N, C-alpha and C positions, 0 to 999 in steps of 0.2 A: 504493500500500500504506500509506503514512503517513497518507493521508486516512482510510482505513478504520480504522486504529488510533486516530486522533484522534476519529472519530465514535463508535467503540466506547467509548473512555474517557469521552467526554461522556455517553453514554447510561448507562454504568455508574454514573457519578456521580449522574445523575438518579434512577436506580432505587435507589441506596444512600440518597439523601436521602428518597425516598418510603417506603422500608422503615422508616427511623428515625422519620419523621413518623407513619406508620401505627401503629407500635409504641407511640409516645407517646400517640396518641389512644386506642388500646385500653387502655393502662395506666390512663388516667383513667376510661374507661367500665366497666372490669371491677370496680370497687369497689362493693360492695353495702352497704346499711344494716347497721348492727350490726358493722362491721369485717370482714365477709367479702368474698370475691372470687368472681367467676363463673369456674368452672373452664374453660369453653369459651374465654372471652376470654383467660384467663391462658395457656392452651396456645397459642393463636394468637399472643399477644404474644411468648412465648419462641421460637416458630418464626420469627417475623419478625426478632427479634434474632439468631437463629442465621443466617438468610439474609444479613443485613447484615454479620455478622462474617465469613462466608465470602467475600463480595464485596469487602469493605474492602481487602484487600491488593492488589487489581488496579487500584486507583484511586490514581494518583500524587498526592502532596501533600495527601492527605485526612487530617484529624485522626482519631484513633480514636473509635469510638462513645462516647457518654456513659454507657455502662453497662459492667459487667464483661464483657469480650469473650473469655472462655474458651470456645471452640467446643464442647469436650467437655461442659462444665458446662451450657451452653445446650441442647444436644441432650438431655441427661439431664433437664433441667427440662421441656422440651417433651414428652418421653415420659411423665414422671410426671403432668403436668397433663392430657395426653391421656387417660390411664387414669382420672383423676378425672372428667373431663368425660363419658367414655363409660361410667363405672361398671364398670371392668375391674379385674382383679387385686385388690389389697388394698382397692380402693374399691367392690367389688361389694357391693350391698346384701344384708343378711342375709335369707335366705329365711324366710318365716313358718313357725312351728312348726305342723304339722298334728296334730290329735288326732282320734281316732275318737270319734264321738258315737253313743251307742246309745240307743235308745228303751226306757226301763225300764218303761213302762206296758204292761200286758197288752193284746193285740189285742182289739178289741171286736167 
């Protein structure tokens, strides 16, 4: 049983490190020219940070992640950026205004 727990702890530590590293890579890649950010990559980054935050307490002697690790805040950020990426909620694009066009010329 101790071997299983040791293996699990090692694997959790590997996954935790991979989550952090992937979030850092996405953080660099999400930045667009002109100071903007890609909403898809930003949503994914926050989701990865949330996953790392949830896994972190299960790994003994592991320092906290190098970002603000408030799980409720991270979940909220991931949800908000998901909406931006998928153009949902307040990020839904405005529908075009339709207007009726009539032909004012008499029929020939």
